Structure formats: C-alpha cells, structure tokens
C-alpha positions, 0 to 999 in steps of 0.5 A: 290265680287266687288273690286274697284280700284282708280288709275291704273298702272302696279300692279293694272292692274295685280291685276284687271286681276286676280280678273276678272279671279277669278270671281270678278266684278272690278270697275276701276277709273282713270283720264279721257283721259287715253286711255291705261287704257281704252284699258286694261279694255276692254281686261278684259271683261264685269266684269270690267268697268271704273267708277267714284271715287264715284262708285269705292269707293262703292265696298266691297274692295277698292284698292288705287293706288294713291300718298299720296299727293292726298289721302285727296282730294280723300277721301273727295268725298268717301261715308261712308267707315265704315267697308270697307277694304282699301288696299294701296300700298304706304308707305312713304309720300314724302311731309310731309308739306301737312296740313293733314300730321302731321309728317315727314315720316308718313306712309300710315296706319297712314294717312288712319286711320286719313282720314278714321278712321272707315275703315279696312286698309291693306298695300300691298307691291310688291317685287322689284329687287334691282339689275339685279341679284336679281330674282323676284318671280312674284306670291309673294306679301307682306301685313300688316294688324293690324286687325285679321279678315281683315288679314285672308280675305286679305290672302284668297283673295290674295291666290284666285288670285294665290299670295303667301301672306306673312304677314309683322309684324310691 
C-alpha cells in the first residue's frame, strides 16, 4: 500500500518509519529546503521518497500534518480524492476568521468534509503527558472515524505498524 504524507514532524516521522518497516511505500511532501526531513527520509530506505504535494496526494491513504489554516490552499491542488482515506492529526481551528471556516472552534473533520466531501476522513490523536509524572505509552494512539469500513481499515493499519489503536467515540 502507498501512504502519502503532507507535512512532516516528529509523529509523521515515526509513522513513516513504521510504515516502511511494515513494507509500505511512503511518499513524503514537506516544504523545500528542509534538510532534516531529507536526511530522515534517506534513513528510511528506498521505500520512502520526497515528492510533490500532488504526488503525495495520489497515495491510497493520505496523512495531513499541516495547520488547519493551510488546508484550503493545499486541497486546491489535490487530484480527485473520491473514496480516499484522509487522516489528519489536527483538531481545533485556531483562526476561525479564515473565509472557508464558517464557525468559531470548527473541528478538523468538519473542515475536511467541506473541502474534500467525497473522501473518507479519520482523525488521529497521540496522547501527551500533561505533567512530568504522567507516563506515556508510546505505542498507543487514538483515532476517530465515522465510517464503519474506514474504521476497521484504520484499526488494522495501525495494528500492523505496532500501535494499540483506541477509538474515540464522539
């Protein structure tokens, strides 16, 4: 399976590494000139490569690690996303005055559904330690998905890359 990453950071780096080690092809887009990302991708091996936004968006599953404020501009250059699984790690829109965000505090699923109405959307959450005494379970990840078929695909995919996937019911 081909997994596309648009935006890249600590979580996406870990997910990409796990996907590559599970035998998936990983297409990573990140703004040009970021040598840290280039070096990370190089360590993943030949199953991972840096690509354009358009090429990353051709993957079977697309992970968006971008601020909500950038989504409208990004999705304008995507190919047809009908039926594709879109995973976003964001949750709250921090700038509700954007013209494409119609309400204060809009959550990412509403915005993704508005921008990519024919895609299948999932939110991904990683637990964070609120205090230094709070232990983190690094192989646990939370998700929310409203589509039964997609829900099972995401659960299986996360288990395949050695995460305990915990569904959040909203």
